[in-house]
VOLO-982775 format. One record per atom (N, C-alpha, C): residue number from 1; atom name; chain; x, y, z. Coordinates in nm, 4 decimals. Example, Ala and Ser with C-alpha at 12.3 -4.5 7.8 and 13.67 -1.06 7.14 Angstrom:
<pts>
PT     i   at   ch         xx         yy         zz
PT     1    N    A     1.3190    -0.5690     0.7800
PT     1   CA    A     1.2300    -0.4500     0.7800
PT     1    C    A     1.3200    -0.3300     0.7800
PT     2    N    A     1.2850    -0.2250     0.7080
PT     2   CA    A     1.3670    -0.1060     0.7140
PT     2    C    A     1.2900     0.0030     0.7870
</pts>
This chain:
<pts>
PT     i   at   ch         xx         yy         zz
PT     1    N    A    -2.8240     0.2410     4.2814
PT     1   CA    A    -2.7290     0.2182     4.3782
PT     1    C    A    -2.6323     0.2798     4.4000
PT     2    N    A    -2.5853     0.3059     4.5422
PT     2   CA    A    -2.4657     0.4026     4.5536
PT     2    C    A    -2.3895     0.3394     4.6084
PT     3    N    A    -2.2579     0.3105     4.5311
PT     3   CA    A    -2.1359     0.2242     4.5865
PT     3    C    A    -2.0737     0.3241     4.7017
PT     4    N    A    -2.0194     0.2318     4.7874
PT     4   CA    A    -1.9603     0.2968     4.8963
PT     4    C    A    -1.8045     0.3265     4.8821
PT     5    N    A    -1.7435     0.3895     4.9776
PT     5   CA    A    -1.5990     0.4194     4.9534
PT     5    C    A    -1.5230     0.2726     4.9739
PT     6    N    A    -1.5986     0.2221     5.0737
PT     6   CA    A    -1.5351     0.0945     5.1336
PT     6    C    A    -1.5912    -0.0442     5.0595
PT     7    N    A    -1.4973    -0.0822     4.9538
PT     7   CA    A    -1.5538    -0.2004     4.8834
PT     7    C    A    -1.4834    -0.3110     4.9781
PT     8    N    A    -1.5831    -0.4361     5.0369
PT     8   CA    A    -1.5538    -0.5503     5.0629
PT     8    C    A    -1.5489    -0.6585     4.9682
PT     9    N    A    -1.4632    -0.7614     4.9873
PT     9   CA    A    -1.4662    -0.8723     4.9236
PT     9    C    A    -1.4277    -0.9598     5.0272
PT    10    N    A    -1.5588    -1.0447     5.0542
PT    10   CA    A    -1.5541    -1.1408     5.1594
PT    10    C    A    -1.4965    -1.2728     5.1254
PT    11    N    A    -1.5015    -1.3071     4.9846
PT    11   CA    A    -1.3909    -1.4194     4.9324
PT    11    C    A    -1.3517    -1.3918     4.8177
PT    12    N    A    -1.2807    -1.4731     4.7522
PT    12   CA    A    -1.1943    -1.4274     4.6456
PT    12    C    A    -1.3340    -1.4666     4.5319
PT    13    N    A    -1.3645    -1.3817     4.4389
PT    13   CA    A    -1.4769    -1.3832     4.3564
PT    13    C    A    -1.4788    -1.4995     4.2796
PT    14    N    A    -1.5791    -1.5698     4.2545
PT    14   CA    A    -1.5644    -1.6538     4.1380
PT    14    C    A    -1.5283    -1.6422     3.9998
PT    15    N    A    -1.4652    -1.7320     3.9243
PT    15   CA    A    -1.4251    -1.6778     3.7963
PT    15    C    A    -1.5744    -1.5879     3.6945
PT    16    N    A    -1.5485    -1.4867     3.6585
PT    16   CA    A    -1.6590    -1.4249     3.5977
PT    16    C    A    -1.7769    -1.3413     3.6564
PT    17    N    A    -1.7008    -1.3520     3.7953
PT    17   CA    A    -1.7867    -1.2406     3.8950
PT    17    C    A    -1.7120    -1.1487     3.9948
PT    18    N    A    -1.7990    -1.0430     4.0125
PT    18   CA    A    -1.7023    -0.9278     4.1189
PT    18    C    A    -1.8106    -0.8877     4.2207
PT    19    N    A    -1.7576    -0.8570     4.3263
PT    19   CA    A    -1.8352    -0.7972     4.4465
PT    19    C    A    -1.8461    -0.6468     4.4242
PT    20    N    A    -1.9676    -0.5926     4.4345
PT    20   CA    A    -1.9913    -0.4572     4.4761
PT    20    C    A    -2.0587    -0.4285     4.5968
PT    21    N    A    -2.0074    -0.3246     4.6825
PT    21   CA    A    -2.0369    -0.2944     4.7990
PT    21    C    A    -2.1294    -0.1676     4.8077
PT    22    N    A    -2.2536    -0.1454     4.8325
PT    22   CA    A    -2.3375    -0.0504     4.8186
PT    22    C    A    -2.3885    -0.0108     4.9720
PT    23    N    A    -2.3940     0.1247     5.0017
PT    23   CA    A    -2.4419     0.1741     5.1383
PT    23    C    A    -2.5927     0.1319     5.1377
PT    24    N    A    -2.6379     0.0968     5.2518
PT    24   CA    A    -2.7655     0.0127     5.2593
PT    24    C    A    -2.8413     0.0903     5.3784
PT    25    N    A    -2.7496     0.0967     5.5000
PT    25   CA    A    -2.7986     0.1650     5.5949
PT    25    C    A    -2.6906     0.2599     5.6813
PT    26    N    A    -2.7152     0.3373     5.7526
PT    26   CA    A    -2.5927     0.3861     5.8173
PT    26    C    A    -2.4830     0.3216     5.8495
PT    27    N    A    -2.4936     0.2100     5.9106
PT    27   CA    A    -2.4150     0.1284     5.9645
PT    27    C    A    -2.3875    -0.0056     5.8845
PT    28    N    A    -2.4692    -0.0131     5.7885
PT    28   CA    A    -2.4740    -0.1517     5.7056
PT    28    C    A    -2.4485    -0.1594     5.5787
PT    29    N    A    -2.3460    -0.2563     5.5262
PT    29   CA    A    -2.3355    -0.2090     5.3811
PT    29    C    A    -2.3683    -0.3585     5.3071
PT    30    N    A    -2.4307    -0.3210     5.1875
PT    30   CA    A    -2.4996    -0.4606     5.1034
PT    30    C    A    -2.3864    -0.5046     5.0292
PT    31    N    A    -2.3566    -0.6237     5.0151
PT    31   CA    A    -2.2516    -0.6928     4.9286
PT    31    C    A    -2.3199    -0.7577     4.8408
PT    32    N    A    -2.3033    -0.7027     4.6853
PT    32   CA    A    -2.3686    -0.7781     4.5966
PT    32    C    A    -2.2671    -0.8570     4.4868
PT    33    N    A    -2.2938    -0.9873     4.4281
PT    33   CA    A    -2.2220    -1.0431     4.3651
PT    33    C    A    -2.2486    -1.0287     4.1958
PT    34    N    A    -2.1839    -0.9646     4.1382
PT    34   CA    A    -2.2061    -0.9429     3.9777
PT    34    C    A    -2.1433    -1.0141     3.8902
PT    35    N    A    -2.2072    -1.0511     3.7882
PT    35   CA    A    -2.1843    -1.1508     3.6877
PT    35    C    A    -2.1020    -1.0574     3.5670
PT    36    N    A    -2.0050    -1.1221     3.5127
PT    36   CA    A    -1.9692    -1.0362     3.3929
PT    36    C    A    -2.0169    -1.0344     3.2620
PT    37    N    A    -2.0856    -1.1418     3.2635
PT    37   CA    A    -2.1874    -1.1726     3.1485
PT    37    C    A    -2.2915    -1.0935     3.1236
PT    38    N    A    -2.3150    -1.0571     2.9854
PT    38   CA    A    -2.4422    -0.9872     2.9695
PT    38    C    A    -2.5540    -1.0624     2.9302
PT    39    N    A    -2.6797    -0.9983     2.9751
PT    39   CA    A    -2.7987    -1.0752     2.9276
PT    39    C    A    -2.8990    -0.9925     2.8867
PT    40    N    A    -2.9777    -1.0636     2.7518
PT    40   CA    A    -3.0824    -0.9888     2.6860
PT    40    C    A    -3.1940    -0.9509     2.7681
PT    41    N    A    -3.2183    -1.0502     2.8851
PT    41   CA    A    -3.3467    -1.0011     2.9619
PT    41    C    A    -3.3437    -0.8705     3.0349
PT    42    N    A    -3.2158    -0.8421     3.0599
PT    42   CA    A    -3.2005    -0.7020     3.1327
PT    42    C    A    -3.1049    -0.6186     3.0530
PT    43    N    A    -3.1883    -0.5971     2.9429
PT    43   CA    A    -3.1271    -0.4763     2.8314
PT    43    C    A    -2.9625    -0.4980     2.8085
PT    44    N    A    -2.8981    -0.6289     2.8479
PT    44   CA    A    -2.7802    -0.6232     2.8036
PT    44    C    A    -2.6776    -0.5721     2.9160
PT    45    N    A    -2.7180    -0.5626     3.0484
PT    45   CA    A    -2.6739    -0.5347     3.1705
PT    45    C    A    -2.6089    -0.6255     3.2515
PT    46    N    A    -2.5283    -0.6290     3.3213
PT    46   CA    A    -2.4694    -0.7236     3.3893
PT    46    C    A    -2.5796    -0.7909     3.5144
PT    47    N    A    -2.5513    -0.8935     3.5537
PT    47   CA    A    -2.6807    -0.9594     3.6030
PT    47    C    A    -2.5931    -0.9492     3.7645
PT    48    N    A    -2.6905    -0.9164     3.8909
PT    48   CA    A    -2.6597    -0.8970     4.0113
PT    48    C    A    -2.7433    -0.9553     4.1087
PT    49    N    A    -2.7148    -0.9911     4.2133
PT    49   CA    A    -2.7794    -1.0792     4.3182
PT    49    C    A    -2.7088    -1.0400     4.4518
PT    50    N    A    -2.7672    -1.0316     4.5437
PT    50   CA    A    -2.7548    -0.9969     4.6852
PT    50    C    A    -2.6645    -1.1203     4.7543
PT    51    N    A    -2.5339    -1.0797     4.7967
PT    51   CA    A    -2.4450    -1.1825     4.8368
PT    51    C    A    -2.4883    -1.1738     5.0047
PT    52    N    A    -2.4752    -1.0774     5.0820
PT    52   CA    A    -2.5007    -1.0703     5.1949
PT    52    C    A    -2.4876    -0.8903     5.2560
PT    53    N    A    -2.4844    -0.9031     5.3864
PT    53   CA    A    -2.4706    -0.7690     5.4214
PT    53    C    A    -2.3400    -0.7552     5.5605
PT    54    N    A    -2.3050    -0.6594     5.5738
PT    54   CA    A    -2.2127    -0.6218     5.6677
PT    54    C    A    -2.2386    -0.5251     5.7495
PT    55    N    A    -2.2143    -0.5314     5.8896
PT    55   CA    A    -2.2575    -0.4447     6.0023
PT    55    C    A    -2.1022    -0.3754     6.0287
PT    56    N    A    -2.1001    -0.2404     5.9742
PT    56   CA    A    -1.9612    -0.1736     6.0179
PT    56    C    A    -1.9440    -0.1166     6.1419
PT    57    N    A    -2.0320    -0.1339     6.2475
PT    57   CA    A    -2.0197    -0.1252     6.3775
PT    57    C    A    -1.9549    -0.2552     6.4379
PT    58    N    A    -2.0341    -0.3681     6.4200
PT    58   CA    A    -2.0135    -0.4786     6.4978
PT    58    C    A    -1.9021    -0.5334     6.4286
PT    59    N    A    -1.8590    -0.5406     6.2978
PT    59   CA    A    -1.7732    -0.6095     6.2151
PT    59    C    A    -1.8327    -0.7405     6.1552
PT    60    N    A    -1.9684    -0.7696     6.1508
PT    60   CA    A    -2.0119    -0.8838     6.1619
PT    60    C    A    -2.0775    -0.9100     6.0133
PT    61    N    A    -2.0699    -1.0370     5.9415
PT    61   CA    A    -2.1560    -1.0360     5.8284
PT    61    C    A    -2.2918    -1.0915     5.8596
PT    62    N    A    -2.3769    -1.0667     5.7691
PT    62   CA    A    -2.5242    -1.1309     5.7752
PT    62    C    A    -2.5866    -1.2039     5.6449
PT    63    N    A    -2.6489    -1.2917     5.6693
PT    63   CA    A    -2.7272    -1.3432     5.5524
PT    63    C    A    -2.8339    -1.2390     5.4870
PT    64    N    A    -2.8741    -1.2591     5.3868
PT    64   CA    A    -2.9984    -1.1914     5.3202
PT    64    C    A    -3.0999    -1.2608     5.3357
PT    65    N    A    -3.2391    -1.1777     5.3772
PT    65   CA    A    -3.3579    -1.2714     5.3864
PT    65    C    A    -3.3969    -1.2162     5.2650
PT    66    N    A    -3.3974    -1.0896     5.2076
PT    66   CA    A    -3.4028    -1.0613     5.0832
PT    66    C    A    -3.3052    -0.9516     5.0614
PT    67    N    A    -3.3352    -0.8937     4.9489
PT    67   CA    A    -3.2263    -0.7794     4.8988
PT    67    C    A    -3.2467    -0.6709     4.9764
PT    68    N    A    -3.3673    -0.6599     5.0783
PT    68   CA    A    -3.3769    -0.5453     5.1304
PT    68    C    A    -3.4266    -0.5704     5.3043
PT    69    N    A    -3.3824    -0.7004     5.3385
PT    69   CA    A    -3.3860    -0.7405     5.4650
PT    69    C    A    -3.2742    -0.8227     5.5171
PT    70    N    A    -3.1974    -0.7589     5.6240
PT    70   CA    A    -3.0828    -0.8322     5.6812
PT    70    C    A    -3.1133    -0.9326     5.7641
PT    71    N    A    -3.0480    -1.0315     5.7231
PT    71   CA    A    -3.1102    -1.1728     5.8132
PT    71    C    A    -2.9887    -1.2020     5.9218
PT    72    N    A    -2.9783    -1.2913     5.9821
PT    72   CA    A    -2.8904    -1.3437     6.1070
PT    72    C    A    -2.7546    -1.3418     6.0660
PT    73    N    A    -2.6720    -1.3177     6.1724
PT    73   CA    A    -2.5321    -1.3117     6.1700
PT    73    C    A    -2.4752    -1.4721     6.1449
PT    74    N    A    -2.3678    -1.4597     6.0781
PT    74   CA    A    -2.2980    -1.5881     5.9835
PT    74    C    A    -2.1493    -1.5372     5.9928
PT    75    N    A    -2.1085    -1.6638     6.0314
PT    75   CA    A    -1.9404    -1.6634     6.0352
PT    75    C    A    -1.9093    -1.6677     5.8717
PT    76    N    A    -1.7726    -1.5937     5.8506
PT    76   CA    A    -1.7682    -1.5794     5.6964
PT    76    C    A    -1.6933    -1.7178     5.6663
PT    77    N    A    -1.6272    -1.7912     5.7374
PT    77   CA    A    -1.5810    -1.9362     5.7235
PT    77    C    A    -1.6980    -2.0358     5.6525
PT    78    N    A    -1.8186    -1.9826     5.7028
PT    78   CA    A    -1.9381    -2.1011     5.6690
PT    78    C    A    -2.0306    -2.0586     5.5357
PT    79    N    A    -1.9702    -1.9445     5.4963
PT    79   CA    A    -2.0409    -1.9045     5.3947
PT    79    C    A    -1.9559    -1.9290     5.2286
PT    80    N    A    -2.0170    -1.9158     5.1222
PT    80   CA    A    -1.9846    -1.9517     5.0031
PT    80    C    A    -1.9226    -1.8087     4.9040
PT    81    N    A    -1.8445    -1.8267     4.8001
PT    81   CA    A    -1.8502    -1.6975     4.7689
PT    81    C    A    -1.9486    -1.6717     4.6548
PT    82    N    A    -2.0634    -1.7589     4.6525
PT    82   CA    A    -2.1660    -1.6924     4.6031
PT    82    C    A    -2.2845    -1.6535     4.6649
PT    83    N    A    -2.2749    -1.6844     4.7846
PT    83   CA    A    -2.3931    -1.6223     4.9044
PT    83    C    A    -2.3391    -1.6374     5.0469
PT    84    N    A    -2.4059    -1.5559     5.1241
PT    84   CA    A    -2.3661    -1.5805     5.2662
PT    84    C    A    -2.4842    -1.6441     5.3288
PT    85    N    A    -2.5793    -1.6946     5.2635
PT    85   CA    A    -2.6885    -1.7958     5.2961
PT    85    C    A    -2.6149    -1.9357     5.3260
PT    86    N    A    -2.6699    -2.0130     5.4262
PT    86   CA    A    -2.6020    -2.1028     5.4778
PT    86    C    A    -2.6801    -2.2357     5.4222
PT    87    N    A    -2.6304    -2.3447     5.4028
PT    87   CA    A    -2.6620    -2.4688     5.3254
PT    87    C    A    -2.7283    -2.5268     5.4383
PT    88    N    A    -2.8474    -2.5852     5.4148
PT    88   CA    A    -2.9288    -2.6741     5.5244
PT    88    C    A    -2.9406    -2.8128     5.4614
PT    89    N    A    -2.8304    -2.8848     5.5029
PT    89   CA    A    -2.8604    -3.0283     5.4172
PT    89    C    A    -2.9425    -3.1289     5.5037
PT    90    N    A    -3.0189    -3.2007     5.4638
PT    90   CA    A    -3.1294    -3.2638     5.5397
PT    90    C    A    -3.1041    -3.4321     5.4589
PT    91    N    A    -3.1238    -3.5334     5.5463
PT    91   CA    A    -3.1026    -3.6590     5.5089
PT    91    C    A    -2.9970    -3.6887     5.4277
PT    92    N    A    -3.0055    -3.7582     5.3089
PT    92   CA    A    -2.9228    -3.7833     5.2094
PT    92    C    A    -2.8391    -3.6808     5.1292
PT    93    N    A    -2.8688    -3.5754     5.1420
PT    93   CA    A    -2.8363    -3.4480     5.0811
PT    93    C    A    -2.6848    -3.4282     5.1522
PT    94    N    A    -2.6760    -3.4407     5.2620
PT    94   CA    A    -2.5279    -3.4232     5.3450
PT    94    C    A    -2.4631    -3.5102     5.2939
PT    95    N    A    -2.4707    -3.6214     5.2138
PT    95   CA    A    -2.3802    -3.7150     5.1576
PT    95    C    A    -2.3430    -3.7001     5.0032
PT    96    N    A    -2.4211    -3.5998     4.9659
PT    96   CA    A    -2.3801    -3.5670     4.8007
PT    96    C    A    -2.3902    -3.4612     4.7870
PT    97    N    A    -2.3312    -3.3665     4.8901
PT    97   CA    A    -2.3053    -3.2157     4.8219
PT    97    C    A    -2.1492    -3.1935     4.8072
</pts>
């Protein structure tokens, strides 16, 4: 992964995590959330997960479909520190989240 000069921090990272920004395409940056904990299953390296994407031309954040595919545009206020994926609560879920 090629870290970018421009490092984004969409939220204050949760305790034990940090964000890394990687050049994804010419005008798109991939934002990863990285755990400080080390895990045996990945040879004691940090565990990382895609947080979302940022389009440098439009200045908008996008949710991830996968770590290789940019999804729909999202408002930063609607995202969480863990992911740009939006919660879709249905039925009784909306009362217990």
